[in-house]
C-alpha positions in Angstrom: -32.2 17.2 -7.7 -34.5 14.2 -7.4 -36.8 14.1 -4.4 -38.3 11.0 -2.7 -41.0 11.2 0.0 -40.7 8.6 2.7 -43.5 8.0 5.2 -42.9 6.6 8.7 -45.6 5.5 11.0 -45.2 6.6 14.6 -46.8 4.5 17.3 -46.8 5.9 20.8 -48.9 5.4 23.9 -52.4 6.1 22.8 -51.3 7.8 19.6 -50.9 6.5 16.1 -49.8 8.9 13.4 -47.5 9.3 10.4 -44.4 11.4 9.9 -43.1 12.1 6.5 -39.5 12.8 5.6 -37.9 14.0 2.4 -34.9 12.3 0.8 -32.6 14.1 -1.6 -29.8 12.5 -3.5 -27.2 13.3 -6.1 -25.0 11.1 -8.3 -21.3 11.0 -7.8 -18.8 10.9 -10.6 -18.9 7.3 -12.2 -16.0 5.1 -11.3 -14.3 3.2 -14.2 -13.9 -0.5 -13.7 -11.4 -2.8 -15.4 -14.0 -5.5 -15.8 -17.6 -6.2 -15.1 -18.6 -6.1 -11.3 -19.9 -9.4 -10.0 -20.7 -8.4 -6.4 -19.9 -5.7 -3.8 -19.9 -5.2 -0.1 -19.5 -2.2 2.3 -17.2 -2.1 5.2 -18.7 -2.2 8.7 -17.8 1.5 9.3 -19.3 2.5 5.9 -16.1 4.0 4.6 -15.0 1.4 2.1 -16.7 -0.3 -0.8 -15.3 -3.7 -2.0 -16.1 -4.4 -5.6 -15.5 -8.0 -6.8 -14.8 -8.5 -10.5 -13.1 -11.4 -12.3 -9.6 -11.6 -11.0 -9.6 -8.7 -8.5 -11.3 -6.9 -5.6 -11.3 -3.1 -6.0 -11.1 -1.2 -2.6 -12.9 2.1 -3.0 -12.9 4.8 -0.4 -16.4 6.3 -0.1 -15.0 9.2 2.0 -12.2 10.0 -0.5 -14.3 9.0 -3.6 -11.4 7.1 -5.2 -9.9 3.6 -5.6 -7.3 3.1 -2.9 -6.2 -0.5 -3.5 -6.9 -3.6 -5.5 -6.5 -7.2 -4.3 -5.7 -9.8 -6.9 -7.8 -13.0 -6.6 -8.6 -16.0 -8.7 -11.3 -15.3 -11.3 -13.6 -18.1 -10.2 -15.0 -16.2 -7.2 -18.3 -14.5 -7.7 -19.6 -13.4 -4.3 -18.1 -11.2 -1.6 -19.1 -10.2 2.0 -17.4 -8.5 4.9 -17.0 -10.2 8.3 -19.0 -8.7 11.2 -15.8 -7.2 12.7 -14.8 -5.8 9.4 -11.3 -7.4 9.5 -11.9 -10.1 6.8 -13.5 -10.4 3.4 -15.2 -13.7 2.5 -15.4 -14.6 -1.2 -17.2 -17.6 -2.5 -17.3 -19.5 -5.8 -20.6 -21.0 -6.9 -19.0 -22.9 -9.8 -15.9 -24.0 -7.8 -17.9 -24.7 -4.7 -15.2 -23.0 -2.6 -14.8 -20.3 0.0 -11.8 -18.1 0.7 -11.3 -15.8 3.7 -9.0 -12.8 3.2 -7.7 -11.2 6.4 -7.4 -7.5 6.3 -4.8 -5.5 8.2 -5.1 -1.7 8.1 -1.8 0.1 8.3 -2.0 3.8 9.2 0.9 6.2 8.5 1.1 8.7 11.3 3.2 11.8 10.7 5.2 12.5 13.9 7.4 15.2 12.4 7.6 18.2 14.7 6.4 16.3 17.8 8.5 16.3 20.9 10.5 13.2 21.4 12.1 11.7 24.6 15.4 10.1 23.7 16.9 9.6 20.2 14.4 9.7 17.3 15.8 6.4 15.9 15.8 4.5 19.3 14.5 0.9 19.0 11.0 0.2 20.3 10.9 -2.9 22.5 8.4 -4.7 24.8 10.1 -5.0 28.2 7.5 -6.9 30.1 
């Protein structure tokens, strides 16, 4: 396993010294792509990797180590970034001089089987404010 030595300088009241740390890494299994990657961005929580290629954005889960979705997009876009809140992707086209914002909505499936229910299981949910 490769090893990299990183040196940090510590500055404290009346003390200047150095601390070294070791960094180990390993390569994960390569991920096949349908076309050449143009750009990529990591979600704000560090769990998703968005890979922009001509005509699509691949959504890759870094925690599950697999592609979980693809977002079709015009092939003119060549740059991608994630909004500070992580709820939008921003893609830009240098040649087309354009920008597109893609709003993301994360939908979570929650298994409630076996949980106690009050009232009928198929009762409508309403907002009675």
